N, C-alpha and C positions, 0 to 999 in steps of 0.2 A: 504494500500500500504506500502511495506517495506521501511523504511526510509533509507536515505543515510548512516547514522551512523550504522544502523543495517546491511546493505549490507557490509560495510567495515569490521565490526567485524566478520561477517560470513566468508568473504574471508580470513581474518587474521587467523582465527581458522582452516579453511579448509586447507589452505596452510601449516600451522604448522603441522597438522596431516599427510598430504600427504608427506611433506618433511621428517617427522619422519620415513616414510617407507624407505627413502633413507639414513637413519642414520644421519640426519642433524637437526639443529635447524634453525628456520626462525625468524629473528628479523626485525621489521619495525621501521622506523624513518624518520626524515628529512635529509636523506642521499642525497648527490648530484647525486648518481647513484647507480644502482644495482651492486652487486658483490658477490663473494664467496671466503671464506677463509677456512681453515681447519675446517670442521664440521659445518659451519654456512653459511646461505645465508642472505645477507643484502638487504633489499627491501625498497625503498622510498614510502612514502604515495602517493596516487593518487586520482583521481576523481572517487569515487565509483558510482556516478550517471551516468557515461558514460559506457554503457555496453561493448564497445570495449576496453576501458582502463581497466575495471575490469577483463575481460577475459584475456587480454594480460598480466596483472600483474600476474595472476595465471600461465600463460604460461611461463613467464620469471622466476618465482620462481622455477617451475618444471624443466625448462631447466638448470638452475644453479645447481639444486640438482642432475640432471641426470649426470652431469660431475663426481660427486663423486660415484654415484651408479654404473655407467658402466665403471669405471676405467680410466678416463682421467689422464694422467701422467703430472702433473703440473711442475715437474722438467724438463721434455723434452720441455715444452713450453719455459722455460727460456733458455735452451740449444739452441733451435732453433733460438731464437732472438739474442743470443750472438754470435753463430758460423756461422749462415747461413743468417741472416738478416731478416728484417721485412716482406718481400714478402713471404719467406718460412714459417715464423710464421703465416702469414695470411692464406695461403693455409692449413697449419696444423690445424688451428682453424676451417676453413671452413669444412674440411672433418670430423673433430671430432664432430662439431656441428651436421652435418648430421647423423653421426654414432649414437650418443647418442639419438637424436630425433627419429630416426627410431626404436631403441631398446625400448625407452619409449613408443612409439605408439604400438609396439607389445605387451608390458606388460600391458599398460594402454590405451586401444583404445579410451576411453573417453577424452583423452587429445587433440584429433585432433582439436576440436573447439577452445581451448585455443591457440594452436600453430598457427592456421590459423588467429586468432585474432591478433597475433603479426604481421603477414604479412599485415593485414588490417591497423594496426596502422602505420607500416612503410610506406605504400603507402599514407595514409592520411597525414602524416607528411613530405612527400616528400623525404623519405629516401630509396625508392625503385624506383628511377628514371631510365628511360631508358638512357643508355649512348649515347652521341652524337658524331659527327664527330671530335670534338675537345677534347673529353675525352682521357686522356693518355692511351696508348696502354695497359699497364699492368692492369689498372683499368677495361678496357673492358673485358679482359680475366677473371679477378676476378669476375666481375658481371656475365659473361657467366657461369662460374662454379657454382656460388652461386645460380643463378636462375635455372640452369639445375638440381641441386640437389633438390632444393625446389619444383620445378614443376614436373619434370619427375621421380625422385626417391622417394620423399615424398608425391607427389600428393597434394600439397597445391593449391587449386582452385584459391584463389585471385591472385596468381602469374602468371597465364596463360597469360594475355595480356602483362605483362612486359617481360616475358620470350620470347614470340614470337617476340617482337620488338628487344630485345637484341640479339637474335639469328640471325635475319636478318642483323643487323649492323655488328656483328662479322664476318659473312660470307663475307661481303664486304671488311673487313680489314685484314683477316687472311686466310691462306689456309684451305680448307675443311679437308684435311688430318690431320692437327694439331687439329682442333676442334673435329673431330671424336676420335682421340687419347686421348684428354683430357676427353671426355665423358667416355671412357673405364676406364681411370685412376680414375675418380670420383666414378665409381661403385666399384672399388677395395677399395677405401678409405672409402666408406659409408656402403656398404653391407658387414659388418664384425663386429665381436665382439671385435677385438683386436686393441687397440690403436696404436700399432706399424705399422699396415697397413696404418693408417693415415699419419704417419711419412714417410713411404716408398712412399706413393702416392704423398706427397708434393715434395719429391726428384724427382719423375718421371715427375712431371709437369715441373720443371726447365729443366730436361733433354730433354723433348719433345720440349720445346722452342728452345734449342740449336740445336737439331737435325733438326728441321724444318728450322732454319736459314741456316744451312750448306747445306741442300738439295737445297734450293732456290739459294744459291750462286753457287752451282755446276751446276744447270740448266742454270743459267745466263752465266757462263763461257763456257759451252758446245755450246751455241748458238751465241757466239761472233765470227766474221769473223776471219779466220786464216790468218797469215801474210806470205802467199806464193803466187806463181804465179797463182795457180789454184783457189784461193779463194779471191783475192783482187779485188776490183772494179777499173775500169780504171778511167782515168782523166775525170773531169767534164768540163763544158763549159768554165770555166775560163782559161783553158789551162795550169794549173800549172802541172809541171811534178811530177809523183809519181814513186818511185823506185819499180821495180818488183824484183822477186827472182834473176834475172840475173844482177840486177843493172842497167838495161836499162831504159831510160826515155820513158814515154808514149807519145801519140800524143797530140798536142796542138790544139788550136782553128782553125789553118789554115787547119786542116784535114789531115796533113801529117802523114803517119804511122811511128811509131817508131818500130824498130825490137827488139823483145825480144829474149830470149835464144833459143827459138824454131823456130825463124824466122817468127813468125806469126805477122800479123799487129794487132795493138790495135784499140780500138774504137775511132772514132773521133767525131766531133760535129754533124755529121749527124745521130748519134744514132745507128749505126750498131753494132751488137754484136762483141765482141772481140773473139779471138780464144779459150779462156778458157770457153766460154759458159756462162759467168756471165752476169747478167743484168748491163747495164750502164745507165748513165743519158743523155737524149738528151737535146736539146736546151730549151725545155719548162720546164726543171727542175723537171719533174715528176719521181717519183721513179718507178723502175721496181722490180717485186718480184723475189727473188731467191728461190732456193729449200728449204731453211730452214725458210723462212718467216721472215728473220732478217732485221735489219736496212738497208736502201737503201744507195746509194752512197753519198747522201747528209747528211747522219748521223742521220736521224730521226728514232727513235725506233718504233717497232711494238707495237700493243695494249697489247700483252702478256708481252712484256718486261716492259711496263709501270706498269702494275699490279704487276709484279714480283718485280720490284724495290721498289714500295710502300710497299709491304709486307715485304721486307727485312728491310726497314727503321722501320716499326712497330716492328718487332722482335728484331732488334738491340736496340730499345728504351726499350723493355721489359727486355732484358738482362742487360741493363744499370741500370734499376730500381732494378733488383734483386741484383746487386752488391752494389748499394748505399743504399738500404733499404728505398726507398722513399715512399713506401706505408704507409699510416697512419693507422697502425693496431688498435690503441686505438679508433679511431673514427669509424672504420668500424666493429669492433668486436661487435657481437650481444649483449653480456652482458653489454658492455659499452655504448650502444646507449640509454639506458633507461633514462638517465638524460634529454635528449631532447624530449623524448616520453611521459613520465609521469611527470606531473607538480608537483614536490616535493617542494612545497612552503608552506607558512604559511596558505594558504586557507584551507589546509587539515590537518593541524597540530592537531586540536582538534576534528577530526571526531569521534574518539572512545576513551574510557578510557584507551586503551592500548598504552603504549609508550615504547615498547621494545627497548633496546639498549644494545646489548651484545658485549662488546669490544673484547672479546677473548674467545676461547674454549681451555683451556689448555690441551694439549695431552701428556705432559711430563710423562714418566714412571720412577719411582724411589721411594725409601723409604725415608721418612723424618728422619732427624737426631733425632727428638724427639719421633719417633715411639716406641722404647723400653720403654722409660719412660711412655708414654701414655698407652701402653699395661699393664704395671705393676700396675700403679695407678688405672686403670679402671677395672681390672679383677674382684674384688669383686662385683662392681655394675653390670657388665655385667652378671656375674653368677646369681645374684639375679633376673635380668630381664629375663634371660632364664628360670629359675625355675618358675617364675610367669607365664610366657607365657605357659609353659608346663602344669602347674596346671590348668589354666583357660581354656585351649583348650581341655583337656581330661575330658569329662563329665562322671560322674558315671552312671552305668546302671539304667534305670528308669522303670516305670510301664506303661503298655499299655492295651487297651481294647481287643487287639488281640495278639496272639502269640502262642508259643508252650510250654512254661514253666509256669505252674501255681504256684503262690506263696502261699503256704499253710497258711502262717501267715496272709494273706489278706482274709481268708475265711469268717470271721465275717463281714468284710466290704462288701463282695460280697452279703451276705444275706440281708444287709441293702440297696442293690441296687447300690453299687459302683462297676462298671464293670472293673475298672483298677486293674486287678488281675494277669496280665501276665507280665513276665519279658521282658523288651525291651533291645536291644543291646546298648552298649556304643557308643556314637558318638564323633568323633573328629571335633571340630569347626575349620573350615579352616580359615587361615589368608590370606587376599588379600588386601595389603595396600601399598601405595606409599607415601613416606614422602620427602618433599623438605625443606631443611634448608637454609634460607636466612641469611647470616652473614653480618652485617653492618661493613664495614671496612672504615668508614669515618675518617677524620683526628683526631677526638676526641677519637677514639679507639686506637690510636697509642700505648699507654702504656699498653693496655689490650689485644692487638691483639693475642699475643702468647697463653695466657690462653684460649681465646675464640676459637682460631683455634684448640687447643688441645682438647677442649670439643666437638667440632663438629666431630673431627676425632674419638674420643672415642665412640661417639654415632653411627657413621657410622660403625665402627668395630663391635659393638654389634648387630645392626640391620641386618648386613650382615649374621649373623649366624641364623637368624630366617627364616624358610621356608615361603615363601609367602609374605615377606616384602622386599621392595627395598627402597633405600635412595639416594638422590642427594644433593649436596652442591653448592650453588652459592654465590658469594660475590657482594656487591654493594658499591660504593663509587667513588673514582676518576676514577677507571676502574671497569666495571661490567664483572666479569669473571665466566665462568662455570668451577668449580673446580672438581666436581665429577658427572659423568653422571650415570643415572640409569643402574644398571647391572655391573658397573666397580668395581674392587677390591680396597677398600679403602687403604689397606696396600701398594700395589705396586704403587699406584698413590699419596701417601701421600706427596711426595716432592712438589707437586703443591701448597700446603698450605704454604710451606716455601718461595716459589717464589712470593707470593702475599703479598703486603704491604698496610697498611692503609694510607689514604690520601683523600683529597677532601671533598665534601659535603655529603649530605644524599639523593641521588636520589631514594627514595623508590618507586615512581611510576614506574620507569624503572625496578627496581629490581622485583617488583610484576609482571610486564608484562612478564619479562623473565621467571620467575618461572611458571607463568600461562601457557605459551606456551610450557613449558617443561613438565608440568603435564598433560595437556589435552590429548595428544596421548596415555598416559599410560592406560592400560586396567584394572587397579586395581579397585576393588569395593569401596575402601575407599581411598580418596586422601586428604592429609593434608599438610599444609604449616606452618612452624615454623619460625617466624621472630625474629632475635636477634638484638636489637638496643639499642643505648644509647641516642638517641635524636629524635627530631621531623623531619619529612620529609622536604625537601627543598620547596616543593609546596604541596598544598592540593591535596590529592589523595583518598579521601573517595569514589569517584565514581569507582575507580579501585578496592578498597576493596570490594565494593558491587557487582561489576561484577564478581569477583572471587568467591564469595559466591553463586551467582546465578547459577553458573555452578557446584555446589555441592562440592566445595573444602572447607574443614574446615581450618580456619585461627586462629593461636594461636600466641601470642606475649610474648617475654621475654624482660623486660626492665632492663638494667643494670644501677642501681642507686637507689636513695631513692624513695619509693612508692609515696610519696606526690608530688615530683617534676615531676613525669611522669604520674600521674593519669589522668589529663585532656586530654592530647593528646592520651594516650593509650585507655582510655574509648571511645574516639571519633572514633578511627580507628578500634580497636579490639573488642569493646563492653565489658561491665563489665562481669567478669567471664571467659573471654577468653584470659586473659593475667595475668602474674605474674611479680613481681619485685624482683630482687636479689640485696641485698645491696652491694655485691662485686662480682668480677668476679669469685672468688673461689666457689661460690654457683651455678654457671651456669651449671656445669656438672650434679649435682644432679637434678636440675629442668628440664634439658633437658631429662634425663632418665624418669622422672615422666610423662612428656608430651608424650614421645614416647610410654610408656606403655599404656597411655590412648588412643592414636590414633591407636595403633596396635590392641588393644583388644576391642575397641568399636564396637558395632554391627552396 
């Protein structure tokens, strides 16, 4: 049976590779919640022994990644919150969630199980509750839209019971015309590839609420009694005079008629109709129905008026919420819910040797101020590396047992039984290598960081020119930063090195985990990891080193300092023969190029 640790590790790697298809990195840790920033998805640890949590974790990771893959505009999220309020922001997020999930399901149908597991997890944790009669009106509409999208547009089966009950309640509290209009708007915001349609749909939801409120108020106004002689009810049994259009008093309880402008008698206490044909109230105080079915003379509203008044109150509450921004977007946002769904506590902290913690992916574009100096100083070594690679990969013509060109000088060998007498074509040995350089930028590297960063930049510039080889650079220390991603141009992104400073401890376990998850999705035949460090890790991480090697990644170390002082720790982590020591930082570049040659050219 697969252990919990093995399951967790499998999910970590699988998610890292799938998220890589979205152009992202996935990093796991004891984060309080899941989230996404530029180029990275942050995921907390979870209970890998729970199949629903495990599947939901995959779903959350892919959902966060889909925001990037399918073009969610994070700047507009901020604009929505600042200019239109939290309710608009919630509807925007709701439509965008539906849009990206639908597109992900079209491209990756196998994700349906993970996405439905999210809904199962929500339901089991009480976060997909059916709204009640005391639920704020705006929250009922939000739940109605969210469940309609999930059940009707995305066809998530676990949501069906919740959706049916939510729909029934919403129909009791809102006009059917409004709910139908919201369903149409939802389809406009979800069945699309354009994020801007989500924004427009969020606008339309708020417009629909306003329009529905205006319609209800207009209906209420149309059905109120008019203040003229033809539409006013006459006096009731208490005999109080009421003024008609002519200003005449009506009959009182003694039954005496009062003359109106037309000379017609009004209704008295015997309940006889007045000349206007309107219903009056007799002595038993029972209402009589007029042609419009409106309130009787005693002032009691009809059933339709009661319903209409309640719906007006609900919609007014919705509009008040849209103005004040009372909806708690942070709590209700799918990506932010993970903290209460997946228990990211110390119980799962040591489930696997992986402890990825990537604090930032630097996306700045610009050239380093040291780039000209690095190019000049590195040109001879770069040229030597290029020539060596070209020499090693272009093999001379050889001999073969079959062919079209007989080598006459091999005739005597042929008579002795050696059949290798035919000329074979020269072969080019292809290079297929991915190199990740991990640069220790702990506090002790403060005085040496500039030379170390320049050495890494020089190596990246050289490797970039070799067909079939790619290189990345990550730093670890006070902040773990992705400085150069595979396939990026080292020159145009070199300013990132200038923006990263040394500080903090030596979190090598986290650095190794970040590098491992970056290398795993690469399709290169040879994967290598070069670690540059000047001290021991903060915590023992030999299990992480062993795991990296088990997945076929070669690990090499460069220790900056005296060989004797670093021997014990480097032998322990890197194994003898897989690390070297440089007495001073100036020798780092030379040794880096030697290692690169070995990793690129090794079979």
